[in-house]
C-alpha positions in Angstrom: -37.0 6.6 2.5 -33.6 8.5 2.8 -30.3 7.3 3.1 -28.5 8.9 6.2 -24.3 8.6 5.5 -23.7 9.4 8.8 -26.5 7.2 10.6 -25.4 4.2 7.6 -21.7 4.6 8.0 -20.9 1.4 9.5 -23.6 -0.2 7.8 -21.6 0.5 4.3 -18.3 -0.4 6.2 -19.2 -4.0 6.8 -20.3 -4.1 3.2 -16.9 -2.6 2.0 -15.0 -4.7 4.0 -17.1 -7.9 3.5 -16.7 -7.2 -0.2 -12.5 -6.9 0.2 -12.7 -10.5 2.5 -14.9 -12.0 -0.4 -12.5 -10.5 -3.0 -9.3 -11.8 -1.0 -10.6 -15.4 -0.7 -11.4 -15.3 -4.3 -8.1 -14.2 -5.3 -6.1 -16.4 -3.0 -7.9 -19.6 -4.3 -7.6 -18.4 -7.9 -4.1 -17.9 -7.2 -3.4 -21.5 -5.6 -4.7 -22.8 -8.5 -2.1 -21.8 -10.9 0.7 -21.5 -8.1 1.6 -25.6 -8.6 0.7 -26.7 -5.0 3.3 -23.8 -4.0 1.5 -22.2 -0.9 2.2 -19.2 1.6 1.5 -18.3 5.0 0.9 -15.1 4.6 -1.6 -15.3 1.6 -3.6 -17.9 3.3 -4.7 -15.3 5.6 -5.1 -12.5 3.1 -8.7 -12.5 4.3 -8.5 -12.7 7.8 -7.1 -8.4 8.2 -10.5 -7.4 6.6 -12.7 -9.8 8.2 -11.2 -8.6 11.6 -11.9 -5.0 10.4 -15.5 -6.0 9.2 -16.2 -7.9 12.6 -15.3 -4.1 14.1 -17.8 -2.1 12.2 -20.4 -4.8 12.8 -20.0 -4.5 16.7 -19.9 -0.3 15.9 -23.0 -0.7 14.3 -25.0 -3.1 16.8 -23.5 -0.6 19.6 -24.9 2.4 17.9 -21.3 4.1 17.9 -20.2 6.6 15.5 -16.2 6.9 14.7 -15.1 10.0 14.0 -13.6 10.7 10.5 -9.9 10.9 11.3 -10.3 7.4 13.5 -11.5 5.9 10.2 -8.8 7.3 8.3 -6.4 6.2 10.0 -8.3 2.6 10.5 -8.6 2.4 6.8 -5.2 3.4 6.1 -3.8 1.0 8.5 -5.7 -1.9 7.1 -4.5 -1.3 3.6 -1.0 -1.4 4.4 -1.0 -4.6 6.7 -3.1 -6.3 3.9 -0.7 -5.4 0.7 2.2 -6.7 3.2 0.2 -10.0 3.2 -0.7 -9.7 -0.3 2.9 -8.7 -1.6 4.5 -11.6 1.0 2.6 -13.8 -0.1 3.2 -13.0 -4.0 6.9 -12.8 -3.3 6.8 -16.2 -1.3 5.1 -18.1 -4.3 7.5 -16.1 -7.0 10.4 -17.7 -5.0 11.5 -13.9 -4.9 11.9 -11.3 -2.1 11.6 -7.9 -0.9 13.9 -6.2 1.6 11.6 -3.5 2.0 8.1 -5.2 2.5 8.4 -4.4 6.3 7.8 -1.1 5.8 4.0 -1.6 4.8 3.7 -3.3 8.2 5.4 -0.8 10.3 3.3 2.3 9.0 -0.3 -0.2 9.0 0.8 -0.6 12.8 1.4 2.3 13.3 -1.9 3.7 11.8 -3.5 1.4 13.6 -2.0 2.3 16.7 -2.9 5.9 15.6 -6.6 4.7 15.0 -7.1 3.9 18.7 -5.5 6.4 20.7 -7.3 9.1 18.3 -10.8 7.4 19.2 -9.6 7.2 23.0 -8.9 11.2 22.4 -12.0 11.9 21.0 -14.4 9.6 23.0 -12.7 10.9 26.2 -13.7 15.1 24.5 -17.3 13.6 23.7 -17.5 12.5 27.0 -16.6 15.7 28.5 -18.4 17.5 26.4 -22.0 15.4 27.2 -20.9 16.7 31.1 -20.4 20.2 30.4 -24.1 20.3 28.8 -25.6 18.3 31.2 -23.9 20.7 33.9 -25.4 23.8 31.9 -28.6 22.1 31.4 -29.2 21.8 35.2 -28.5 25.3 35.9 
């Protein structure tokens, strides 16, 4: 039995983001154990972004839809920046310190997520046009 990377790409990302979700839950639990009762909102929802992306890939897997490389790259980069924002903001809040530059992570992450959506729309339209042209040439 061969493992087709392109065919099972969404399944691989479900497992990857499932692992990141699990890591986030364990990290938050361990961090709160040693934080002397101090809690932070961003650290509490640290496992939410990877769970959302994991659900997205699960839906794509069930729909049998493949996402192109550029969209995947933008989605993964955006997710990483937003996840780092939540992580660092939570750690800074518990340590009772702050950074004036954390908002940049959120802005860059949001930019890449928006780029992923735009790229997927563009490549979906191109794919539909190509299918229509192929069907028209087959009819002749």
